[in-house]
LOKE-734563 format. One record per residue (C-alpha): x, y, z; residue number from 1; residue in three letters; chain. Coordinates in steps of 0.02 Angstrom, whole numbers, plus 50000, padded with zeros to 5 digits. Last residue first. Layout:
! residues N
LOFI       x       y       z    nr   rest   kette
LOFI       X       Y       Z   NUM    Ala       A
...
This chain:
! residues 192
LOFI       x       y       z    nr   rest   kette
LOFI   49179   50555   50355   192    Unk       A
LOFI   49193   50743   50330   191    Unk       A
LOFI   49050   50802   50442   190    Unk       A
LOFI   49165   50933   50517   189    Unk       A
LOFI   49160   50863   50694   188    Unk       A
LOFI   49160   50687   50622   187    Unk       A
LOFI   49327   50717   50533   186    Unk       A
LOFI   49409   50794   50687   185    Unk       A
LOFI   49338   50661   50802   184    Unk       A
LOFI   49404   50524   50687   183    Unk       A
LOFI   49579   50598   50683   182    Unk       A
LOFI   49585   50624   50871   181    Unk       A
LOFI   49523   50445   50901   180    Unk       A
LOFI   49656   50380   50781   179    Unk       A
LOFI   49791   50470   50883   178    Unk       A
LOFI   49727   50409   51051   177    Unk       A
LOFI   49714   50229   50987   176    Unk       A
LOFI   49886   50238   50906   175    Unk       A
LOFI   49957   50293   51073   174    Unk       A
LOFI   50022   50469   51084   173    Unk       A
LOFI   50205   50469   51129   172    Unk       A
LOFI   50263   50410   51302   171    Unk       A
LOFI   50452   50405   51308   170    Unk       A
LOFI   50457   50569   51217   169    Unk       A
LOFI   50518   50593   51039   168    Unk       A
LOFI   50346   50600   50960   167    Unk       A
LOFI   50275   50714   51095   166    Unk       A
LOFI   50419   50836   51077   165    Unk       A
LOFI   50401   50835   50887   164    Unk       A
LOFI   50213   50857   50903   163    Unk       A
LOFI   50232   51008   51017   162    Unk       A
LOFI   50369   51083   50909   161    Unk       A
LOFI   50261   51071   50753   160    Unk       A
LOFI   50115   51137   50857   159    Unk       A
LOFI   50208   51297   50901   158    Unk       A
LOFI   50276   51316   50724   157    Unk       A
LOFI   50102   51295   50646   156    Unk       A
LOFI   50027   51422   50764   155    Unk       A
LOFI   50166   51549   50734   154    Unk       A
LOFI   50182   51525   50546   153    Unk       A
LOFI   50002   51525   50486   152    Unk       A
LOFI   49947   51707   50474   151    Unk       A
LOFI   50121   51767   50420   150    Unk       A
LOFI   50136   51945   50485   149    Unk       A
LOFI   50225   51946   50653   148    Unk       A
LOFI   50340   51795   50640   147    Unk       A
LOFI   50371   51827   50455   146    Unk       A
LOFI   50411   52011   50484   145    Unk       A
LOFI   50524   51974   50631   144    Unk       A
LOFI   50626   51852   50528   143    Unk       A
LOFI   50638   51980   50387   142    Unk       A
LOFI   50706   52113   50507   141    Unk       A
LOFI   50829   51990   50583   140    Unk       A
LOFI   50905   51952   50412   139    Unk       A
LOFI   50867   51775   50354   138    Unk       A
LOFI   50977   51622   50380   137    Unk       A
LOFI   50903   51603   50555   136    Unk       A
LOFI   50734   51553   50480   135    Unk       A
LOFI   50812   51399   50402   134    Unk       A
LOFI   50883   51338   50567   133    Unk       A
LOFI   50716   51384   50646   132    Unk       A
LOFI   50625   51258   50537   131    Unk       A
LOFI   50452   51319   50486   130    Unk       A
LOFI   50533   51439   50363   129    Unk       A
LOFI   50488   51361   50195   128    Unk       A
LOFI   50319   51296   50252   127    Unk       A
LOFI   50260   51463   50321   126    Unk       A
LOFI   50334   51560   50174   125    Unk       A
LOFI   50256   51450   50041   124    Unk       A
LOFI   50086   51458   50124   123    Unk       A
LOFI   50096   51648   50144   122    Unk       A
LOFI   50151   51672   49962   121    Unk       A
LOFI   50012   51558   49899   120    Unk       A
LOFI   50061   51384   49845   119    Unk       A
LOFI   50050   51320   49666   118    Unk       A
LOFI   50031   51132   49648   117    Unk       A
LOFI   50134   51051   49511   116    Unk       A
LOFI   50163   50894   49618   115    Unk       A
LOFI   50350   50890   49581   114    Unk       A
LOFI   50383   51076   49559   113    Unk       A
LOFI   50262   51157   49681   112    Unk       A
LOFI   50237   51029   49819   111    Unk       A
LOFI   50411   50951   49805   110    Unk       A
LOFI   50498   51120   49798   109    Unk       A
LOFI   50399   51183   49948   108    Unk       A
LOFI   50449   51026   50046   107    Unk       A
LOFI   50631   51053   49998   106    Unk       A
LOFI   50627   51235   50053   105    Unk       A
LOFI   50548   51182   50216   104    Unk       A
LOFI   50683   51054   50249   103    Unk       A
LOFI   50823   51179   50211   102    Unk       A
LOFI   50920   51111   50358   101    Unk       A
LOFI   50996   50939   50385   100    Unk       A
LOFI   50862   50851   50483    99    Unk       A
LOFI   50753   50805   50337    98    Unk       A
LOFI   50799   50753   50162    97    Unk       A
LOFI   50755   50570   50187    96    Unk       A
LOFI   50661   50558   50022    95    Unk       A
LOFI   50487   50560   50093    94    Unk       A
LOFI   50539   50670   50238    93    Unk       A
LOFI   50526   50815   50113    92    Unk       A
LOFI   50338   50817   50141    91    Unk       A
LOFI   50373   50898   50309    90    Unk       A
LOFI   50261   51052   50292    89    Unk       A
LOFI   50129   50946   50205    88    Unk       A
LOFI   49985   50928   50327    87    Unk       A
LOFI   50013   51092   50420    86    Unk       A
LOFI   50035   51213   50276    85    Unk       A
LOFI   49911   51126   50161    84    Unk       A
LOFI   49775   51119   50294    83    Unk       A
LOFI   49793   51297   50354    82    Unk       A
LOFI   49791   51358   50174    81    Unk       A
LOFI   49633   51261   50133    80    Unk       A
LOFI   49550   51331   50289    79    Unk       A
LOFI   49581   51509   50230    78    Unk       A
LOFI   49464   51579   50361    77    Unk       A
LOFI   49463   51472   50515    76    Unk       A
LOFI   49347   51329   50564    75    Unk       A
LOFI   49406   51292   50739    74    Unk       A
LOFI   49374   51122   50820    73    Unk       A
LOFI   49559   51087   50834    72    Unk       A
LOFI   49642   51180   50691    71    Unk       A
LOFI   49824   51191   50744    70    Unk       A
LOFI   49818   51037   50855    69    Unk       A
LOFI   49741   50929   50719    68    Unk       A
LOFI   49857   50998   50585    67    Unk       A
LOFI   50015   50972   50687    66    Unk       A
LOFI   49956   50796   50733    65    Unk       A
LOFI   49926   50758   50548    64    Unk       A
LOFI   50102   50818   50508    63    Unk       A
LOFI   50175   50702   50640    62    Unk       A
LOFI   50071   50554   50580    61    Unk       A
LOFI   50126   50586   50401    60    Unk       A
LOFI   50309   50587   50453    59    Unk       A
LOFI   50290   50437   50568    58    Unk       A
LOFI   50222   50318   50436    57    Unk       A
LOFI   50371   50202   50454    56    Unk       A
LOFI   50461   50247   50614    55    Unk       A
LOFI   50560   50396   50678    54    Unk       A
LOFI   50415   50497   50747    53    Unk       A
LOFI   50552   50610   50810    52    Unk       A
LOFI   50728   50650   50751    51    Unk       A
LOFI   50716   50624   50562    50    Unk       A
LOFI   50534   50591   50528    49    Unk       A
LOFI   50496   50426   50443    48    Unk       A
LOFI   50414   50400   50275    47    Unk       A
LOFI   50287   50261   50240    46    Unk       A
LOFI   50139   50376   50208    45    Unk       A
LOFI   50251   50495   50111    44    Unk       A
LOFI   50296   50362   49983    43    Unk       A
LOFI   50296   50473   49829    42    Unk       A
LOFI   50141   50395   49752    41    Unk       A
LOFI   50013   50448   49884    40    Unk       A
LOFI   50081   50624   49901    39    Unk       A
LOFI   50085   50642   49711    38    Unk       A
LOFI   49906   50581   49691    37    Unk       A
LOFI   49846   50702   49825    36    Unk       A
LOFI   49938   50846   49741    35    Unk       A
LOFI   49863   50803   49572    34    Unk       A
LOFI   49689   50801   49653    33    Unk       A
LOFI   49704   50970   49741    32    Unk       A
LOFI   49638   51075   49598    31    Unk       A
LOFI   49656   51256   49652    30    Unk       A
LOFI   49502   51367   49658    29    Unk       A
LOFI   49608   51515   49717    28    Unk       A
LOFI   49493   51551   49865    27    Unk       A
LOFI   49487   51368   49914    26    Unk       A
LOFI   49310   51323   49970    25    Unk       A
LOFI   49309   51143   49910    24    Unk       A
LOFI   49495   51137   49955    23    Unk       A
LOFI   49465   51091   50136    22    Unk       A
LOFI   49353   50946   50087    21    Unk       A
LOFI   49473   50868   49963    20    Unk       A
LOFI   49626   50893   50075    19    Unk       A
LOFI   49540   50823   50229    18    Unk       A
LOFI   49466   50669   50145    17    Unk       A
LOFI   49628   50628   50054    16    Unk       A
LOFI   49735   50648   50209    15    Unk       A
LOFI   49609   50549   50312    14    Unk       A
LOFI   49623   50399   50196    13    Unk       A
LOFI   49813   50397   50212    12    Unk       A
LOFI   49807   50417   50401    11    Unk       A
LOFI   49675   50281   50423    10    Unk       A
LOFI   49774   50164   50311     9    Unk       A
LOFI   49932   50194   50413     8    Unk       A
LOFI   49833   50161   50572     7    Unk       A
LOFI   49770   49994   50503     6    Unk       A
LOFI   49946   49947   50444     5    Unk       A
LOFI   50002   49965   50624     4    Unk       A
LOFI   50122   50103   50666     3    Unk       A
LOFI   50289   50060   50742     2    Unk       A
LOFI   50370   50117   50903     1    Unk       A
């Protein structure tokens, strides 16, 4: 599968719209513009996922699917956190780091050190440990604590697996279905 240039443009534009709108009510009043510029410049919108969505633009499409399924038509507290955790959990795909463990750690590093965007503890933890191979390096007690107490981890993990399965199946979402989901999400929030 390949993504058309039109779909890649829709994804890139939607990322900016979603991040800017979600961070209008950010509790920490973080400036999201440097992060948006970094994501645009680092090649994320051309990156492939490692074992699913393995085509140019697939990494951003995968993360967008995770966000869409995690939020749906809900408007949760800490919307900015939900958006950052889901939309950028696989940012490390940009440099082909994925599929070898420590993916979440690499994505956190890129967000905080390369884009100079400070994550909250819960955001950092959800992104860092979204891969089970990384979670298994922790003591069982710590794993249980993250699974039970991190407000983003369980939903994000479930939808990360759902999108990965969809993206590696013989019948992934069509571009039309995907673009329709993106447009409905934006229209439902008045974010067009």
